[in-house]
BAZAKE-813122 format. One line per field, with one value per residue (C-alpha): residue in one letter; x, y, z. Coordinates in Angstrom, 3 decimals. Layout:
BEGIN
r (a_...)
xx (X_...)
yy (Y_...)
zz (Z_...)
! end
This chain:
BEGIN
r (a_e_q_a_p_v_f_t_q_q_g_h_t_q_l_d_p_e_e_l_f_t_k_l_d_r_i_g_k_g_s_f_g_e_v_f_k_g_i_d_n_r_t_q_s_v_v_a_i_k_t_i_d_l_e_e_a_e_d_e_i_e_d_i_q_q_e_i_t_v_l_s_q_c_d_s_p_y_i_t_k_y_y_g_s_y_l_k_g_s_k_l_w_i_i_m_e_y_l_g_g_g_s_a_l_d_l_l_r_a_g_p_f_d_e_f_q_i_a_t_m_l_k_e_i_l_k_g_l_d_y_l_h_s_e_k_k_i_h_r_d_i_k_g_a_a_g_k_g_f_p_h_r_v_l_c_l_c_i_k_t_m_t_s_a_a_d_i_w_s_l_g_i_t_a_i_e_l_a_k_g_e_p_p_n_s_d_m_h_p_m_r_v_l_f_h_i_p_k_s_p_p_p_t_l_t_g_d_f_s_k_s_f_k_e_f_t_e_a_c_l_n_k_d_p_s_f_r_p_t_a_k_e_l_l_k_h_k_f_i_v_k_h_c_k_k_t_s_y_l_s_e_l_i_d_r_y_r_r_w_k_e_e_d_h_s_d_n_s_s_d_d_s_d_s_e_s_s_n_k_e_n_n_e_s_p_e_w_s_f_t_t_v_r_k_k_k_q_d_k_s_d_s_r_t_i_l_n_g_n_d_q_m_s_k_s_a_s_l_t_t_v_i_s_p_v_f_t_e_l_k_q_q_h_k_e_h_s_e_q_r_l_a_i_e_e_l_e_r_n_i_r_i_a_e_d_i_c_p_g_i_t_d_k_m_v_t_h_i_i_a_r_y_h_k_c_n_l_f)
xx (-0.077_1.211_2.606_0.219_1.282_1.499_-1.495_-0.842_-2.857_-1.589_-2.346_-3.447_-4.291_-7.242_-7.966_-10.927_-10.246_-13.644_-12.587_-9.098_-10.094_-12.584_-13.415_-14.244_-14.679_-14.290_-11.533_-11.444_-13.344_-12.816_-14.067_-12.529_-12.364_-12.551_-10.229_-11.132_-9.410_-9.602_-8.405_-6.663_-8.430_-5.445_-3.411_-5.856_-3.765_-5.030_-4.475_-5.424_-7.678_-7.988_-10.489_-10.252_-13.184_-10.888_-13.556_-13.976_-10.204_-9.656_-7.270_-5.437_-4.505_-0.955_-0.166_-2.060_0.328_3.370_2.351_1.938_5.258_7.250_5.566_6.217_9.887_10.314_11.737_12.216_10.742_10.016_7.771_4.419_4.292_2.735_1.011_-0.304_-3.192_-6.395_-8.721_-12.467_-14.583_-13.601_-12.494_-8.604_-7.980_-4.701_-3.742_-1.220_0.020_-2.471_-1.350_-3.721_-1.884_-3.321_-1.769_-0.057_-2.783_-5.279_-3.175_-2.920_-6.367_-5.952_-3.401_0.028_3.409_6.572_9.779_10.983_7.450_8.261_11.944_11.217_8.469_10.639_13.316_11.376_10.182_13.897_14.722_12.091_13.454_16.740_16.035_13.648_16.369_19.070_16.848_16.355_12.545_10.988_7.904_6.305_3.344_4.886_2.393_1.065_-2.045_-0.291_1.890_-0.992_1.130_3.653_6.094_7.067_6.287_6.233_3.135_1.779_4.808_4.949_7.737_8.435_11.370_12.209_14.974_14.674_15.217_11.539_10.782_13.084_11.201_7.880_9.509_10.249_6.672_5.559_7.862_6.212_2.888_3.511_4.675_1.961_-0.806_-1.338_1.211_2.327_-0.117_-3.059_-5.215_-4.529_-6.245_-4.060_-4.015_-3.039_0.005_1.268_1.751_2.988_5.719_8.125_8.434_8.122_10.708_10.645_8.306_10.012_9.181_8.295_7.436_8.645_10.553_14.486_17.102_17.969_14.324_14.218_17.802_16.249_13.294_15.323_17.776_14.840_13.397_16.036_14.834_17.741_17.378_20.921_21.641_19.121_20.633_19.959_17.826_20.972_22.444_19.321_19.383_22.664_21.100_21.631_17.580_17.206_20.332_19.384_15.676_14.935_13.719_12.670_9.402_7.526_7.748_5.022_2.416_1.223_0.179_-2.106_-3.572_-4.130_-6.019_-8.318_-9.143_-9.849_-12.063_-13.947_-14.800_-17.042_-15.099_-16.278_-13.959_-15.344_-11.960_-11.133_-13.472_-10.725_-8.300_-7.370_-10.037_-13.444_-13.785_-15.736_-15.586_-19.516_-18.697_-15.687_-14.867_-11.595_-9.710_-8.540_-9.126_-6.442_-5.130_-3.804_-2.566_-5.053_-7.725_-8.984_-11.646_-14.957_-16.319_-19.108_-22.630_-24.316_-27.411_-25.466_-24.269_-27.518_-28.831_-32.249_-32.188_-35.512_-37.382_-35.039_-32.569_-29.164_-25.871_-23.469_-20.463_-16.985_-15.777_-12.528_-13.560_-13.778_-11.047_-8.255_-8.836_-9.793_-6.885_-4.467_-5.847_-5.736_-1.985_-1.071_-2.710_-1.048_2.441_1.962_0.275_3.149_2.746_-0.473_-0.406_0.101_-2.360_-5.052_-4.060_-4.500_-7.908_-9.118_-8.226_-10.088_-13.139_-13.142_-12.836_-15.847_-17.764_-16.819_-18.127_-21.340_-22.076_-20.984_-20.947_-18.391_-15.989_-13.287_-13.274_-12.530_-9.828_-8.154_-8.293_-6.542_-3.803_-3.080_-2.940_-0.768_1.656_1.960_2.923_5.764_6.442_9.947_10.174)
yy (0.058_3.665_5.300_7.829_10.713_10.045_11.222_14.109_16.675_19.261_17.538_14.572_13.155_14.721_11.322_9.662_6.147_4.779_5.436_3.802_0.638_-1.602_-3.122_-7.135_-9.053_-7.560_-9.353_-7.422_-4.994_-2.914_0.036_2.829_1.033_-1.968_-4.012_-5.274_-7.264_-5.223_-4.628_-1.673_-0.651_0.647_-2.568_-5.177_-6.192_-7.539_-5.236_-4.600_-1.600_-0.476_2.339_4.321_6.781_9.797_11.237_8.078_7.630_11.340_10.113_7.838_9.940_10.397_6.696_6.248_8.799_7.272_3.857_5.241_7.299_4.064_1.938_4.391_4.515_0.769_-1.058_-4.744_-8.019_-8.760_-5.755_-5.339_-2.999_0.254_1.872_5.062_6.783_8.620_10.901_10.919_12.967_11.613_8.164_7.526_4.842_3.185_0.808_-1.940_-5.141_-8.030_-11.074_-13.910_-16.709_-16.466_-15.589_-18.034_-18.289_-18.993_-21.909_-23.251_-24.020_-26.901_-28.378_-27.737_-26.755_-28.739_-27.056_-27.136_-24.947_-22.663_-22.163_-21.225_-18.551_-17.050_-16.903_-14.840_-12.367_-12.052_-11.200_-8.230_-7.186_-7.253_-4.811_-2.545_-2.265_-1.475_1.498_2.458_1.324_-1.218_-3.179_-2.918_-5.379_-8.861_-11.470_-14.753_-12.914_-9.899_-11.251_-11.964_-12.529_-14.705_-15.912_-13.540_-10.485_-8.493_-6.503_-3.593_-1.383_1.705_3.741_4.436_5.954_2.579_-0.046_-2.805_-5.094_-4.855_-6.540_-9.369_-9.950_-9.913_-12.483_-14.746_-14.658_-15.296_-18.354_-19.875_-18.926_-20.881_-23.807_-23.918_-22.469_-19.518_-17.032_-17.158_-15.877_-16.362_-17.321_-14.138_-10.608_-8.597_-5.981_-8.479_-9.498_-5.967_-6.215_-9.857_-9.469_-6.805_-9.000_-12.488_-14.698_-14.529_-16.943_-20.206_-22.990_-26.087_-29.466_-31.983_-29.397_-29.316_-27.872_-25.389_-24.231_-23.618_-21.905_-19.715_-18.606_-18.098_-15.652_-13.552_-13.491_-12.151_-9.542_-7.465_-5.800_-5.268_-9.011_-10.077_-10.851_-8.856_-10.056_-10.524_-12.772_-14.707_-15.480_-17.453_-19.123_-22.983_-23.395_-21.462_-22.614_-26.499_-26.270_-23.755_-24.926_-23.136_-21.188_-23.486_-25.888_-24.060_-24.143_-27.451_-25.459_-23.264_-26.059_-27.970_-24.940_-24.866_-28.316_-27.888_-25.159_-26.955_-29.575_-26.746_-26.067_-23.119_-20.038_-18.621_-18.557_-15.691_-13.392_-12.303_-11.334_-7.594_-7.351_-9.127_-12.081_-11.812_-15.428_-15.456_-12.986_-14.688_-18.404_-18.473_-15.481_-15.354_-12.204_-9.340_-7.480_-3.975_-1.907_0.967_-1.236_-1.951_-4.117_-2.841_-0.869_-2.462_-1.238_0.724_-1.090_-4.328_-2.723_-2.959_-6.107_-6.794_-6.794_-6.991_-5.762_-2.663_-1.738_-1.194_-0.497_-3.511_-3.068_-3.426_-7.130_-5.719_-4.243_-7.737_-9.460_-6.810_-3.808_-5.371_-7.776_-5.373_-2.994_-5.937_-6.675_-3.090_-2.689_-5.660_-4.555_-1.081_-2.610_-0.997_2.316_3.919_7.070_5.153_2.269_5.215_6.693_3.348_2.730_6.234_5.768_2.274_3.934_6.806_4.298_2.414_5.632_6.401_2.820_3.228_6.749_5.521_1.756_0.334_3.430_0.951_-1.191_1.914_2.980_-0.582_-0.550_2.708_1.769_-1.409_0.606_3.261_0.348_-0.979_2.321_2.620_-1.094_-1.609_-5.005)
zz (0.015_-0.669_2.302_3.864_6.388_9.886_11.960_14.361_16.023_13.527_10.400_8.683_4.988_3.378_1.259_2.074_3.541_2.425_-1.055_-0.888_1.362_1.369_4.920_4.922_8.097_11.481_13.398_16.572_18.578_21.543_23.561_21.333_17.852_15.610_13.522_10.222_7.320_4.316_0.796_-0.551_-3.606_-5.601_-5.430_-4.525_-1.502_1.835_4.727_8.287_9.092_12.522_13.192_16.536_17.585_18.956_20.868_22.858_23.014_24.140_26.860_24.840_21.905_23.036_23.230_19.783_18.280_19.924_18.575_15.133_15.294_16.299_13.539_10.894_11.936_11.590_8.710_9.495_8.417_12.053_12.773_11.425_8.535_8.873_5.738_6.721_8.625_7.527_9.536_8.698_11.241_14.707_13.314_12.718_10.263_10.769_8.003_8.668_7.098_7.580_9.437_9.858_11.288_14.582_18.181_20.113_22.607_19.789_18.481_22.121_22.470_20.045_22.248_23.712_21.975_22.035_22.989_19.264_18.458_21.508_20.672_17.097_18.054_20.791_18.150_15.921_18.634_19.885_16.495_16.468_20.109_18.938_15.954_18.289_20.953_18.335_17.435_21.122_21.315_23.575_22.835_26.343_25.592_24.847_25.655_24.000_22.739_21.198_18.148_16.186_13.049_14.884_14.254_11.456_13.259_16.433_16.998_19.341_19.872_22.177_22.630_26.383_28.787_30.181_29.479_27.156_30.172_30.614_27.321_28.538_31.675_29.602_27.221_29.980_31.273_27.815_27.530_30.628_29.199_25.855_27.760_30.452_28.632_31.031_32.694_36.250_38.938_36.458_39.420_41.212_40.658_38.525_41.388_43.722_41.310_41.374_45.253_44.814_42.349_44.014_47.307_45.921_44.199_40.305_38.779_37.636_34.867_36.578_34.942_32.693_30.379_29.459_31.636_29.009_28.663_32.273_32.303_29.465_31.325_34.479_32.716_31.417_34.995_36.982_39.420_38.921_35.382_34.951_35.175_32.381_28.921_25.890_23.216_20.922_23.752_24.124_20.461_21.400_24.190_24.018_24.250_21.234_19.323_20.029_19.584_17.094_13.499_10.313_10.689_8.256_11.127_12.744_9.873_11.150_14.316_12.142_10.321_13.677_15.065_11.910_12.066_15.715_14.971_12.210_14.790_16.212_19.342_21.502_21.675_24.578_26.233_23.981_25.769_28.140_25.459_24.621_21.723_21.633_19.531_16.311_15.136_14.525_11.750_10.456_11.282_9.503_10.923_14.688_16.413_16.383_19.467_19.454_22.478_21.390_21.235_24.728_26.225_25.929_28.867_30.954_29.756_32.235_31.703_32.576_35.848_37.415_39.526_40.980_44.450_46.750_43.643_43.446_40.909_42.513_40.943_41.426_43.805_42.842_43.039_43.711_46.713_48.354_46.199_46.384_48.531_51.726_51.661_50.795_53.779_56.050_55.150_55.474_59.094_59.909_58.872_60.727_63.840_65.887_64.465_65.422_63.380_60.083_60.913_61.684_58.277_56.704_58.366_57.184_53.764_53.617_55.134_52.523_49.782_51.222_51.465_47.683_46.520_48.518_46.836_43.592_43.311_40.687_41.304_43.210_40.144_37.919_40.265_40.089_36.372_35.954_38.768_36.693_33.413_35.053_36.418_32.956_31.563_33.986_34.618_36.158_35.264)
! end
């Protein structure tokens, strides 16, 4: 596709994207936008079309601009190609390379991976990270559901003032996720994980896996960022060198997943991914996930429950699953310091008052804390 100007608040291309591109199946949906498989009418090539409502995503515009800026500056076979941005009304159209292979977590639904497949995936990710880090950029969002075109590309880029060691930590978590089917602490509320990570030993790969694979994840998950290997060094790790095969070796995983879906297996497990599944509309294409396409916000009409014949706003689940346990721990830690304990109790009381006045506000607060944490993730 022909390169179009990068979107900025000051200017954008005046071309009408609806004349240049034809939307086909929707392959992803979030609170601020949608992702479509599409056709470039000028070249008849297949592209991915991400549309974002800038009025809905007003607080995210800076992140969107940064993502576009980074993508437009990348030139690597391991990074998703960016073709341009178009503004029509309040809708921003971002045109990117279409990658229909499926995410790692999509393919895991059909069965576990062997170590050769995992090593091959990790090597392709490492090649992308090595390129990004050499360009003084970081990925910031590596996970099993992020690389929708894996193993040939790394997707969802965001430049941040952090070190590349954060990506290596995420890579180690992803390696465990590929091996076990879920990341460490997946049974724990995300907010509790934030408190758990700093004071706990790093996650480890347990089970019937090779010594070199366990050593690979251990190297990635060193709590001291300065001791984590670089992407370039990990490409030479014996787990990668001894187990990696050609990427064509992974084609069987895609075929296996398609056969699995043809057997009418449910895709309910995709409901928790970054973008909502649209398999009812397109059974052949796996959903895509973008950092700027977030989970759909809870509909206000869904947040009411019938209680004793009256409509009442449902209270935040995180109040009992996260906030109360955290405050209990804090009060225990400061039981010998009366002033601090009183301050903690006052804070807890005010949160409960706020929840009574505005049910659901605690969940929103926890969501924002988690989002902020990911933006300044020290790991």
